N, C-alpha and C positions, 0 to 999 in steps of 0.2 A: 522499606516499601516491598510489598508482596508482588509476586509475579502477575497476579490479576490486576493489581494497581498499575504496574508498568504497562500492561496491555491496554488498560483503560485510558492511560495518559496518551498513548499513541492514537487510539481511536478518537478520543476527544480532540486532539490536535488536528487530525485529518478532517474532522467534522467542521472545522472552521473554514475549510476551502469551499467557497461559494459554488453551489451547483453539483458538488460531489456527494454521491450517496455512499455512506460508509457502513459496512457490515462487520460486526465483531464475531461473526460465526459464518459457516458456510450456509448461505440461504438456499432454500429449495428452488427458487427462481430469482432471477435478477430483474426487478421491475422498472428500475430507473437507471439511465446511463448519463454520464459516466458514473462508474461505481468502483469501489475498492473493497476487497475482502481481506481482512486481517486475521492471520492465524499464527500460532506458535509453531516454529519450524525446528527449534532445538535449544538445548541448554548446555552451557559450559560451566561446570561447577568449580573448575580451577580458578577462574577469574570472575565468577558470578555474573556472566553475561548470558543474554538470551537472544536468540535469533528469531525474527519474525518474518514471515512471508506475506508480502502485500501483492495481491493480484489486482492490477488496475485494468478495467475493461472500459473501453470508450465507445465502441459501436459494434454493430453486427459485422461478422466477417465479410459478408457479401456487400457491405456498404461501400460507397464510392469515395469516402473521405481519406482512405489509406491511413497513414500514420499521423496525419496532421492533427487529429484530435488528441493524440497522446502527448505531443510536444510541449504544451504549456505545463503539464504535470511533471515532465522530465527535466525541465530547466533547472539550473543550479540555484536560481533565486527567482523571486517574483511572487505575485499574489496566488498563483496556482501551483507553485513549486512544492512537491512533496519533500524533496531533499532539503531545500532551504528551511521549510517549516520544522521538520523533525530534527535537523542538525542544530537548530536554535536551542534545543533541550540539551543540557550538558551530559545527560546520560545516554543520548542516542547518537548513532552514527549510521547514516545511510550508506550501505556498502556498495551496492550496484543495482543496475536495472538491466535485466537480460531477458532473452527470449521474446523479443518484440515480434509479434506475429499472431498466428491463430491460437486461441486458447478455448478449449471446450470446457464449458462450465454449466452445470445444471442442465446438461443435454443440449446446449445451444453453443454454436461457434461464434466467438467474439474476437475482435481485434484487441490485443492487450499486451501487457508486459508484466513480468514478475520483478518486484523490487525487494531486495534483502535489506533488512534493518537490524542492527545489533544494538541492544539496550542493556545498560547496567544500572544497578541500584546506586544512585548517587544521592547522598544526603543533601 
């Protein structure tokens, strides 16, 4: 499986979460929330693993919801769980979710989190 196929698998899996807008590239603007932007973060050629950075944005930074809108996506399991969904693929491991807080994206401040995912080519 090629690197682009691995990324497409992650994007397609995330696209099954109801109400989540998924970008496979850095968009000029974020038009719908909640949204997740998927990008390649690094490659380890020793074990043929690839790290992806998922930036989950749930609302504007000045919104009143605080982090409540993030929580369903950060659960270990459930209909909106990014970790549960991606870990169901034998080639993916959701490593962590860090940096919960303000994220500037496309010139706008959002409440969000960065999720690290490691994927391997598994036949």
